[in-house]
N, CA, C and O atoms as a printed pandas DataFrame, in Angstrom:
     atom_number atom_name residue_name chain_id  residue_number  x_coord  y_coord  z_coord
0              1         N          UNK        A               1   -0.312   10.985  -10.094
1              2        CA          UNK        A               1    0.341    9.912   -9.391
2              3         C          UNK        A               1   -0.708    8.836   -9.128
3              4         O          UNK        A               1   -1.786    9.135   -8.614
4              5         N          UNK        A               2   -0.400    7.583   -9.477
5              6        CA          UNK        A               2   -1.288    6.462   -9.267
6              7         C          UNK        A               2   -0.745    5.620   -8.068
7              8         O          UNK        A               2    0.382    5.124   -8.076
8              9         N          UNK        A               3   -1.599    5.501   -7.073
9             10        CA          UNK        A               3   -1.202    4.781   -5.831
10            11         C          UNK        A               3   -2.191    3.714   -5.545
11            12         O          UNK        A               3   -3.393    3.980   -5.504
12            13         N          UNK        A               4   -1.734    2.511   -5.345
13            14        CA          UNK        A               4   -2.612    1.347   -4.999
14            15         C          UNK        A               4   -2.058    0.747   -3.745
15            16         O          UNK        A               4   -0.862    0.480   -3.627
16            17         N          UNK        A               5   -3.009    0.525   -2.748
17            18        CA          UNK        A               5   -2.721   -0.120   -1.562
18            19         C          UNK        A               5   -3.320   -1.565   -1.659
19            20         O          UNK        A               5   -4.528   -1.739   -1.821
20            21         N          UNK        A               6   -2.435   -2.576   -1.553
21            22        CA          UNK        A               6   -2.817   -3.933   -1.531
22            23         C          UNK        A               6   -2.928   -4.423   -0.069
23            24         O          UNK        A               6   -1.974   -4.315    0.701
24            25         N          UNK        A               7   -4.060   -4.941    0.283
25            26        CA          UNK        A               7   -4.366   -5.123    1.702
26            27         C          UNK        A               7   -5.312   -6.297    1.896
27            28         O          UNK        A               7   -5.914   -6.784    0.939
28            29         N          UNK        A               8   -5.444   -6.760    3.164
29            30        CA          UNK        A               8   -6.453   -7.618    3.609
30            31         C          UNK        A               8   -7.260   -6.983    4.722
31            32         O          UNK        A               8   -6.694   -6.216    5.501
32            33         N          UNK        A               9   -8.491   -7.243    4.837
33            34        CA          UNK        A               9   -9.378   -6.484    5.803
34            35         C          UNK        A               9   -8.984   -6.608    7.245
35            36         O          UNK        A               9   -9.083   -5.613    7.962
36            37         N          UNK        A              10   -8.558   -7.712    7.717
37            38        CA          UNK        A              10   -8.273   -7.814    9.213
38            39         C          UNK        A              10   -6.824   -7.709    9.520
39            40         O          UNK        A              10   -6.398   -8.156   10.585
40            41         N          UNK        A              11   -6.038   -7.144    8.649
41            42        CA          UNK        A              11   -4.597   -7.008    8.788
42            43         C          UNK        A              11   -4.300   -5.709    9.551
43            44         O          UNK        A              11   -4.556   -4.635    9.007
44            45         N          UNK        A              12   -3.769   -5.754   10.798
45            46        CA          UNK        A              12   -3.450   -4.572   11.567
46            47         C          UNK        A              12   -2.531   -3.637   10.827
47            48         O          UNK        A              12   -2.774   -2.430   10.824
48            49         N          UNK        A              13   -1.475   -4.141   10.191
49            50        CA          UNK        A              13   -0.524   -3.262    9.499
50            51         C          UNK        A              13   -1.194   -2.583    8.290
51            52         O          UNK        A              13   -0.871   -1.449    7.937
52            53         N          UNK        A              14   -2.119   -3.299    7.678
53            54        CA          UNK        A              14   -2.877   -2.706    6.513
54            55         C          UNK        A              14   -3.736   -1.545    7.029
55            56         O          UNK        A              14   -3.736   -0.461    6.446
56            57         N          UNK        A              15   -4.440   -1.771    8.082
57            58        CA          UNK        A              15   -5.285   -0.775    8.654
58            59         C          UNK        A              15   -4.504    0.489    9.043
59            60         O          UNK        A              15   -4.942    1.618    8.822
60            61         N          UNK        A              16   -3.339    0.243    9.625
61            62        CA          UNK        A              16   -2.456    1.310   10.064
62            63         C          UNK        A              16   -1.989    2.114    8.857
63            64         O          UNK        A              16   -2.040    3.343    8.902
64            65         N          UNK        A              17   -1.528    1.465    7.762
65            66        CA          UNK        A              17   -1.029    2.154    6.558
66            67         C          UNK        A              17   -2.184    2.920    5.911
67            68         O          UNK        A              17   -2.006    4.056    5.469
68            69         N          UNK        A              18   -3.359    2.306    5.854
69            70        CA          UNK        A              18   -4.484    3.015    5.303
70            71         C          UNK        A              18   -4.803    4.291    6.037
71            72         O          UNK        A              18   -5.077    5.317    5.413
72            73         N          UNK        A              19   -4.772    4.245    7.347
73            74        CA          UNK        A              19   -4.989    5.454    8.188
74            75         C          UNK        A              19   -3.914    6.499    7.960
75            76         O          UNK        A              19   -4.208    7.693    7.917
76            77         N          UNK        A              20   -2.677    6.066    7.815
77            78        CA          UNK        A              20   -1.543    7.005    7.637
78            79         C          UNK        A              20   -1.707    7.656    6.250
79            80         O          UNK        A              20   -1.467    8.857    6.127
80            81         N          UNK        A              21   -2.096    6.931    5.229
81            82        CA          UNK        A              21   -2.305    7.541    3.909
82            83         C          UNK        A              21   -3.403    8.590    3.985
83            84         O          UNK        A              21   -3.220    9.692    3.468
84            85         N          UNK        A              22   -4.544    8.287    4.615
85            86        CA          UNK        A              22   -5.634    9.171    4.727
86            87         C          UNK        A              22   -5.276   10.430    5.557
87            88         O          UNK        A              22   -5.667   11.545    5.212
88            89         N          UNK        A              23   -4.526   10.220    6.653
89            90        CA          UNK        A              23   -4.090   11.337    7.536
90            91         C          UNK        A              23   -3.225   12.299    6.671
91            92         O          UNK        A              23   -3.296   13.519    6.825
92            93         N          UNK        A              24   -2.448   11.745    5.806
93            94        CA          UNK        A              24   -1.583   12.608    4.942
94            95         C          UNK        A              24   -2.244   13.102    3.698
95            96         O          UNK        A              24   -1.615   13.711    2.833
96            97         N          UNK        A              25   -3.589   12.820    3.611
97            98        CA          UNK        A              25   -4.383   13.360    2.516
98            99         C          UNK        A              25   -3.894   12.781    1.156
99           100         O          UNK        A              25   -3.992   13.457    0.132
100          101         N          UNK        A              26   -3.378   11.551    1.151
101          102        CA          UNK        A              26   -2.897   10.885   -0.057
102          103         C          UNK        A              26   -3.976   10.151   -0.626
103          104         O          UNK        A              26   -4.533    9.314    0.084
104          105         N          UNK        A              27   -4.382   10.346   -1.866
105          106        CA          UNK        A              27   -5.484    9.632   -2.542
106          107         C          UNK        A              27   -4.849    8.354   -3.105
107          108         O          UNK        A              27   -3.757    8.337   -3.673
108          109         N          UNK        A              28   -5.634    7.280   -2.893
109          110        CA          UNK        A              28   -5.123    5.918   -3.326
110          111         C          UNK        A              28   -6.309    5.024   -3.632
111          112         O          UNK        A              28   -7.422    5.226   -3.147
112          113         N          UNK        A              29   -6.031    4.053   -4.435
113          114        CA          UNK        A              29   -7.060    3.006   -4.707
114          115         C          UNK        A              29   -6.643    1.817   -3.774
115          116         O          UNK        A              29   -5.497    1.694   -3.340
116          117         N          UNK        A              30   -7.658    0.964   -3.506
117          118        CA          UNK        A              30   -7.466   -0.186   -2.688
118          119         C          UNK        A              30   -7.692   -1.430   -3.462
119          120         O          UNK        A              30   -8.574   -1.464   -4.320
120          121         N          UNK        A              31   -6.912   -2.490   -3.193
121          122        CA          UNK        A              31   -7.131   -3.786   -3.840
122          123         C          UNK        A              31   -6.914   -4.852   -2.759
123          124         O          UNK        A              31   -5.908   -4.894   -2.051
124          125         N          UNK        A              32   -7.955   -5.719   -2.692
125          126        CA          UNK        A              32   -7.845   -6.843   -1.736
126          127         C          UNK        A              32   -8.005   -8.176   -2.418
127          128         O          UNK        A              32   -8.268   -9.199   -1.785
128          129         N          UNK        A              33   -7.838   -8.141   -3.747
129          130        CA          UNK        A              33   -8.101   -9.383   -4.558
130          131         C          UNK        A              33   -6.878  -10.243   -4.493
131          132         O          UNK        A              33   -5.812   -9.877   -4.987
132          133         N          UNK        A              34   -7.043  -11.430   -3.860
133          134        CA          UNK        A              34   -5.921  -12.377   -3.680
134          135         C          UNK        A              34   -5.288  -12.721   -4.993
135          136         O          UNK        A              34   -4.061  -12.733   -5.089
136          137         N          UNK        A              35   -6.092  -13.010   -6.043
137          138        CA          UNK        A              35   -5.553  -13.419   -7.336
138          139         C          UNK        A              35   -4.619  -12.355   -7.841
139          140         O          UNK        A              35   -3.520  -12.670   -8.297
140          141         N          UNK        A              36   -5.027  -11.084   -7.776
141          142        CA          UNK        A              36   -4.133   -9.986   -8.294
142          143         C          UNK        A              36   -2.843   -9.917   -7.507
143          144         O          UNK        A              36   -1.776   -9.721   -8.090
144          145         N          UNK        A              37   -2.911  -10.066   -6.253
145          146        CA          UNK        A              37   -1.687   -9.985   -5.405
146          147         C          UNK        A              37   -0.787  -11.177   -5.697
147          148         O          UNK        A              37    0.430  -11.006   -5.760
148          149         N          UNK        A              38   -1.308  -12.326   -5.870
149          150        CA          UNK        A              38   -0.500  -13.460   -6.199
150          151         C          UNK        A              38    0.127  -13.315   -7.599
151          152         O          UNK        A              38    1.292  -13.670   -7.779
152          153         N          UNK        A              39   -0.595  -12.820   -8.560
153          154        CA          UNK        A              39   -0.014  -12.561   -9.882
154          155         C          UNK        A              39    1.136  -11.615   -9.854
155          156         O          UNK        A              39    2.064  -11.725  -10.655
156          157         N          UNK        A              40    1.084  -10.637   -8.895
157          158        CA          UNK        A              40    2.177   -9.665   -8.736
158          159         C          UNK        A              40    3.325  -10.193   -7.957
159          160         O          UNK        A              40    4.374   -9.554   -7.864
160          161         N          UNK        A              41    3.137  -11.395   -7.374
161          162        CA          UNK        A              41    4.199  -12.038   -6.571
162          163         C          UNK        A              41    4.264  -11.615   -5.126
163          164         O          UNK        A              41    5.270  -11.827   -4.448
164          165         N          UNK        A              42    3.152  -10.997   -4.640
165          166        CA          UNK        A              42    3.107  -10.561   -3.231
166          167         C          UNK        A              42    2.894  -11.813   -2.355
167          168         O          UNK        A              42    2.053  -12.668   -2.635
168          169         N          UNK        A              43    3.722  -11.872   -1.255
169          170        CA          UNK        A              43    3.523  -12.891   -0.272
170          171         C          UNK        A              43    3.025  -12.336    1.038
171          172         O          UNK        A              43    2.552  -13.087    1.891
172          173         N          UNK        A              44    3.121  -11.057    1.208
173          174        CA          UNK        A              44    2.689  -10.391    2.421
174          175         C          UNK        A              44    1.970   -9.097    2.095
175          176         O          UNK        A              44    2.144   -8.520    1.021
176          177         N          UNK        A              45    1.166   -8.659    3.035
177          178        CA          UNK        A              45    0.522   -7.314    2.882
178          179         C          UNK        A              45    0.791   -6.519    4.187
179          180         O          UNK        A              45    1.038   -7.133    5.225
180          181         N          UNK        A              46    0.750   -5.193    4.154
181          182        CA          UNK        A              46    0.309   -4.401    2.987
182          183         C          UNK        A              46    1.449   -4.245    2.000
183          184         O          UNK        A              46    2.623   -4.421    2.324
184          185         N          UNK        A              47    1.065   -3.915    0.813
185          186        CA          UNK        A              47    2.010   -3.492   -0.259
186          187         C          UNK        A              47    1.476   -2.209   -0.803
187          188         O          UNK        A              47    0.268   -2.007   -0.925
188          189         N          UNK        A              48    2.408   -1.339   -1.131
189          190        CA          UNK        A              48    2.072    0.010   -1.680
190          191         C          UNK        A              48    2.723    0.147   -2.991
191          192         O          UNK        A              48    3.947    0.031   -3.054
192          193         N          UNK        A              49    2.029    0.382   -4.040
193          194        CA          UNK        A              49    2.489    0.585   -5.375
194          195         C          UNK        A              49    2.224    2.053   -5.792
195          196         O          UNK        A              49    1.095    2.542   -5.752
196          197         N          UNK        A              50    3.333    2.735   -6.198
197          198        CA          UNK        A              50    3.267    4.163   -6.575
198          199         C          UNK        A              50    3.766    4.238   -8.017
199          200         O          UNK        A              50    4.932    3.955   -8.291
200          201         N          UNK        A              51    2.879    4.621   -8.935
201          202        CA          UNK        A              51    3.246    4.727  -10.364
202          203         C          UNK        A              51    3.944    3.500  -10.904
203          204         O          UNK        A              51    4.904    3.600  -11.669
204          205         N          UNK        A              52    3.443    2.309  -10.490
205          206        CA          UNK        A              52    3.894    1.031  -11.016
206          207         C          UNK        A              52    5.040    0.450  -10.268
207          208         O          UNK        A              52    5.454   -0.669  -10.572
208          209         N          UNK        A              53    5.602    1.171   -9.264
209          210        CA          UNK        A              53    6.756    0.653   -8.432
210          211         C          UNK        A              53    6.267    0.224   -7.103
211          212         O          UNK        A              53    5.595    1.004   -6.428
212          213         N          UNK        A              54    6.559   -0.965   -6.679
213          214        CA          UNK        A              54    6.185   -1.437   -5.354
214          215         C          UNK        A              54    7.241   -0.963   -4.391
215          216         O          UNK        A              54    8.422   -1.249   -4.589
216          217         N          UNK        A              55    6.851   -0.235   -3.339
217          218        CA          UNK        A              55    7.748    0.329   -2.417
218          219         C          UNK        A              55    8.117   -0.658   -1.318
219          220         O          UNK        A              55    7.308   -1.478   -0.884
220          221         N          UNK        A              56    9.396   -0.546   -0.878
221          222        CA          UNK        A              56    9.828   -1.316    0.270
222          223         C          UNK        A              56    9.308   -0.600    1.578
223          224         O          UNK        A              56    8.878    0.550    1.481
224          225         N          UNK        A              57    9.332   -1.210    2.733
225          226        CA          UNK        A              57    8.888   -0.597    3.933
226          227         C          UNK        A              57    9.629    0.784    4.211
227          228         O          UNK        A              57    9.027    1.761    4.657
228          229         N          UNK        A              58   10.930    0.783    3.920
229          230        CA          UNK        A              58   11.676    2.022    4.067
230          231         C          UNK        A              58   11.196    3.109    3.127
231          232         O          UNK        A              58   11.040    4.274    3.495
232          233         N          UNK        A              59   10.965    2.667    1.879
233          234        CA          UNK        A              59   10.467    3.674    0.892
234          235         C          UNK        A              59    9.091    4.169    1.273
235          236         O          UNK        A              59    8.767    5.329    1.021
236          237         N          UNK        A              60    8.293    3.343    1.858
237          238        CA          UNK        A              60    6.880    3.746    2.292
238          239         C          UNK        A              60    7.063    4.809    3.295
239          240         O          UNK        A              60    6.377    5.826    3.197
240          241         N          UNK        A              61    7.933    4.678    4.267
241          242        CA          UNK        A              61    8.145    5.693    5.310
242          243         C          UNK        A              61    8.649    6.981    4.690
243          244         O          UNK        A              61    8.168    8.054    5.051
244          245         N          UNK        A              62    9.558    6.919    3.809
245          246        CA          UNK        A              62   10.016    8.188    3.095
246          247         C          UNK        A              62    8.852    8.812    2.314
247          248         O          UNK        A              62    8.676   10.030    2.345
248          249         N          UNK        A              63    8.088    8.028    1.643
249          250        CA          UNK        A              63    6.957    8.471    0.855
250          251         C          UNK        A              63    5.958    9.224    1.788
251          252         O          UNK        A              63    5.469   10.293    1.423
252          253         N          UNK        A              64    5.676    8.698    2.915
253          254        CA          UNK        A              64    4.731    9.232    3.868
254          255         C          UNK        A              64    5.298   10.558    4.430
255          256         O          UNK        A              64    4.525   11.471    4.723
256          257         N          UNK        A              65    6.647   10.679    4.585
257          258        CA          UNK        A              65    7.200   11.886    5.068
258          259         C          UNK        A              65    7.383   12.985    3.976
259          260         O          UNK        A              65    7.801   14.111    4.245
260          261         N          UNK        A              66    7.047   12.583    2.757
261          262        CA          UNK        A              66    7.115   13.460    1.584
262          263         C          UNK        A              66    8.565   13.636    1.047
263          264         O          UNK        A              66    8.886   14.642    0.413
264          265         N          UNK        A              67    9.394   12.664    1.311
265          266        CA          UNK        A              67   10.813   12.737    0.861
266          267         C          UNK        A              67   10.895   12.165   -0.584
267          268         O          UNK        A              67   11.976   12.121   -1.170
């Protein structure tokens, strides 16, 4: 499973999601490159991509619960 967290350093929601991923022992890569995020059409962070699919906030919650 390939997981990428798109984030910005001083973003509280990003920090929270990063902690939750680590607490759940989920391995992920991090990307904070603005150019990459803009190319993907992201307007907000954090964004979580799992196997090429960008998850909605509701899907992120389900993913973290293991559903």
